[in-house]
Structure formats: structure tokens, C-alpha cells
N, C-alpha and C positions, 0 to 999 in steps of 0.2 A: 565741345561738341553740342552740348545742350543749348548754348547760346546761338550756334549756327542754325539749329532746327527752329528755335524760337524766332530768330530773325527771318528765316524763310517763311514761317507761318504768318508773321506780321506782314511781310511783303505780299504774300498771296492774298491776305485779307484786304490790304490797302488797294491792290489791283482790282479785286472783286468790287470794292466800293466804287472805284473810278469807272470800271466797266458798266456797272449799274447806272451810274450817273449819266454816262454817255448814252445809254439806251433810252433814258428819259429826257435828257437834255443834250442834244448833239453838240452844243457849244463847248462841252467838256472834252471833246475829241482831242484837241491839241495837248491837253494835260495827260491824257492816256498815252498818247504817242511818246511824249517826253518821259513819262514814268516807265514805259516799256523799255525805252532806250537806256534809261538810267539803271535799270535792273538787269541789263544784259539780254533782254528778250528782243533782239534786233529783228529776227525773222517775224515774230508776231507783230512788231511795230510796222514792219514793211507791209505785211498782208493787210493789217487793219487800216493803215494809212492809204494804201493803194486803192482799196475798195471804196474809200470815201475821200479821194484826193481833192476833189473840188470843195470840200468842207474845211480844209486846212488853210491857215494863213499862207500867203505866198512864200514867206521866209521858210516856213516849216516844210512846205512841199519840196522846195529845192534842197533843204537839209536832208530830208528823207531820201531823196534821189542820190545825193552825194554819198550818204552812208552806204546805201545799197550798191552803188557803183564800185566801191572798193573791192568787194569780193564777187560781185555778180553783175558785171557790166552789161551783159545782154538783157538783163531784166529791166534796165532803165530806159532803153531806147524808145519804146512806145510811149511811156509816160512823158519823156522829154519832148517827143514830137507833139503830143497833145498840148503840153504847156507852151511850146513855141507857137502853135496854131492859135491857142487862146489869146496869147499876147498880141499876135499880129492882127487879130480881129477886134481887139479891145480899143475902140475909137476914143474912149474916155482917158486912156493912158497916153500921155504925151511922150513917155519914154519907152513906148512899146517896142520900137525897133531896136533900141539899145538892149533892152531886156531879152528880146528874142535872140539877138546876136550872142549875148552872153550864154544863154541856154544852149545855143548851137555849138559853142566851144566845148561845153561839157558833153554834149551829144557826140561831137567829133572824137573826144577822148574815149568815150564808151565804145565807139566803133573801132578805134585804134587798139584798144585793149583786147579786142577779140580778132584782131588782124582782118578787119572788114572795112578798110577805108574806101574800097571801091563802092561798097553799099552806101556809105555816107555820101560819097560824091554823087551817086545816083539820086539819093534823097535831095541833096542840094539842088540838083538840076530840076527835079520835079517841083521843089519849092519855088524856084525862080519862075518856072512856067505858071504856077498857080497864082503868083503874085506879080506878074509882069506889068500890071497896071499900078504898081506901087513903086515909083522910081526912087523915092526916098529910102525905102527899105532895100531895094537892089543896090543903091549906092553904099549903104551901110554894110551890106553883105560883101560887096567888092572890097571895101576898105578893110574888112576884117580878115580877108585872105584865108578863108576857111576851106576853100576847094583845094584838095590835094593835087589836082592836075593844073592848077593855074598859078 
């Protein structure tokens, strides 16, 4: 029992150190998110990461959303939408349409988990309308067969 309390005290101390570092140097944010996940503080990791999603590396953004999607699929819909939009508009990324399509698959799964595939279909239709002047993206979207009605 004493070891458990000591371990918890050390864990809290270490997290406090990393939180302080993040406050002074935002570049430490990915380390804090990893530490929170590692110590089972997934809710805190989610809220901390979501508030500063654009400061996380792309891999960690997606990982954060994947983890949250497991128990809270409705929570990840808007962040996934934001990531899809960011990738579609990133003209420096040659794989932006592929990445957006992959993210859309995860978003589709989040909608399916809450039995709202009709809302996902509506979103896809809106997305197609917004990006109708991007034929390469529309071709990728068609090839991915994400639309539940098609």
C-alpha cells in the first residue's frame, strides 16, 4: 500500500513538472499528452489535447481522436471535420486528398457508432459541394465509396 501511494505521489509530481514545462514551452505538449495517456488520465489528455489540437504533431492528433472515439464517438466528429478541412486546404501536402479520405473513413465510423450515418451522408454532400472545383479530391472521394447511399 505504501508503494502505491509513493508511486502515485511520484506520478503527480512528474505530471506537474511536465504541465509547468508546457506552460513555459508549448513544444512539450506532446510529451504531456503521452504522459497523461500512459498514466490512465485519458479524459485529461483528451481535453488538454483538444484545446490545443493544432499544436500537436499530425500523428498524435489522429491518435488522440482514435483513443477518444472508442468510448465517445460523438466527441470526435467536429475535430475530425476540422482535420479533414485543414488537409484539404493544405496546398503544400501532395497527399492531402489521401489523408482527408482516410480521416473521412474514421469520421464515418464515428457517425456509425452513434447510428447517425444519415448525418455523415449529409456532411459528405456538403463537403462535395464545398470542394466541387477539386476534381481530384472528388475522384478520391468517389473511389473511397464512403457515401452510405451510393
